[in-house]
C-alpha positions in Angstrom: -25.7 -38.9 -0.2 -22.3 -40.0 -1.4 -19.5 -39.0 0.9 -16.4 -37.2 -0.3 -14.3 -40.2 0.5 -16.4 -42.6 -1.5 -16.5 -40.2 -4.5 -12.7 -39.8 -4.3 -12.1 -43.5 -4.4 -14.2 -44.2 -7.5 -13.7 -41.1 -9.6 -11.1 -39.2 -11.5 -7.7 -38.0 -10.2 -8.7 -34.3 -9.8 -11.3 -35.3 -7.1 -8.9 -37.6 -5.5 -6.3 -34.8 -5.2 -8.9 -32.3 -3.9 -10.0 -34.9 -1.3 -6.5 -35.5 -0.1 -5.8 -31.7 0.1 -9.0 -31.2 2.1 -8.0 -34.0 4.5 -5.0 -31.9 5.6 -7.4 -29.3 7.0 -9.1 -31.8 9.3 -6.1 -31.4 11.6 -6.8 -27.6 11.9 -10.5 -27.6 12.2 -12.5 -30.1 14.3 -15.6 -31.5 12.6 -18.9 -29.9 13.6 -21.3 -32.3 15.2 -24.8 -32.0 16.6 -24.6 -32.1 20.4 -28.3 -32.8 20.8 -29.2 -35.3 18.1 -32.5 -36.4 19.6 -34.3 -33.1 18.9 -35.2 -32.1 15.3 -33.2 -29.1 14.2 -35.0 -25.8 14.3 -34.4 -23.2 11.6 -32.3 -21.1 14.1 -30.2 -24.1 15.0 -29.6 -24.9 11.3 -28.5 -21.4 10.6 -26.1 -21.5 13.6 -24.7 -24.8 12.3 -24.3 -23.4 8.8 -22.4 -20.4 10.1 -20.1 -22.5 12.3 -18.2 -23.8 9.2 -18.0 -20.5 7.3 -14.6 -19.3 8.4 -12.9 -22.8 8.2 -14.3 -23.5 4.8 -13.4 -20.1 3.5 -9.9 -20.3 4.9 -9.4 -23.8 3.3 -10.8 -22.8 -0.1 -8.7 -19.6 -0.1 -5.6 -21.6 0.7 -6.3 -24.0 -2.1 -7.1 -21.3 -4.7 -4.2 -19.1 -3.7 -1.5 -21.6 -4.8 1.1 -19.7 -2.8 1.8 -22.6 -0.4 3.5 -25.7 -1.9 1.8 -27.9 0.8 -1.6 -27.2 -0.6 -0.8 -26.7 -4.2 -3.3 -28.3 -6.6 -2.6 -29.5 -10.2 -4.6 -28.0 -13.0 -7.0 -30.9 -12.9 -7.4 -30.4 -9.1 -8.1 -26.7 -9.6 -10.7 -27.4 -12.3 -12.4 -29.9 -9.9 -12.4 -27.3 -7.1 -13.9 -24.6 -9.3 -16.6 -27.1 -10.6 -17.3 -28.1 -7.0 -17.7 -24.5 -5.9 -20.2 -23.8 -8.7 -22.6 -26.6 -7.8 -24.4 -26.6 -4.4 -24.8 -30.4 -4.4 -21.1 -31.0 -5.2 -20.1 -28.4 -2.6 -22.1 -30.1 0.1 -21.0 -33.6 -0.8 -17.3 -32.9 -1.4 -16.3 -29.9 0.7 -18.7 -29.7 3.6 -18.3 -33.4 4.3 -14.8 -32.5 5.6 -16.1 -30.0 8.1 -19.4 -31.6 9.4 -19.9 -34.9 11.1 -21.5 -37.3 8.5 -24.7 -37.8 10.5 -25.1 -34.1 10.9 -24.4 -33.5 7.2 -27.2 -35.8 6.3 -29.6 -34.0 8.7 -28.6 -30.5 7.5 -28.7 -31.3 3.8 -31.6 -33.8 3.7 -33.5 -31.9 0.9 -32.6 -30.0 -2.3 -33.9 -26.8 -0.6 -31.5 -27.3 2.3 -28.5 -27.8 0.0 -29.5 -24.7 -2.0 -30.0 -22.7 1.2 -26.4 -23.1 2.3 
């Protein structure tokens, strides 16, 4: 899975802008990581881990969409990129969730198409 950082470096400016704006939220929300990486994740554990990021992701997206704060203001290209990302589960996982989950955990949680679609 391509990471948000790798995609931002080699793609168009809207994604680069979205990536840099999402980076600002890393200071407010610690990355979610798997405390017991030796055991396979049960369905219950996956659901708990999915839910852990809900409020931080929702807050961040709401801040970016609201455009009421000049610190998080996106250009038109950035807003289009954000809306496109929100409409595609795979883009959402690769671009947005990578800012909230540890990269190793992200690969475990979203290892299949069904896992990505589930979130």
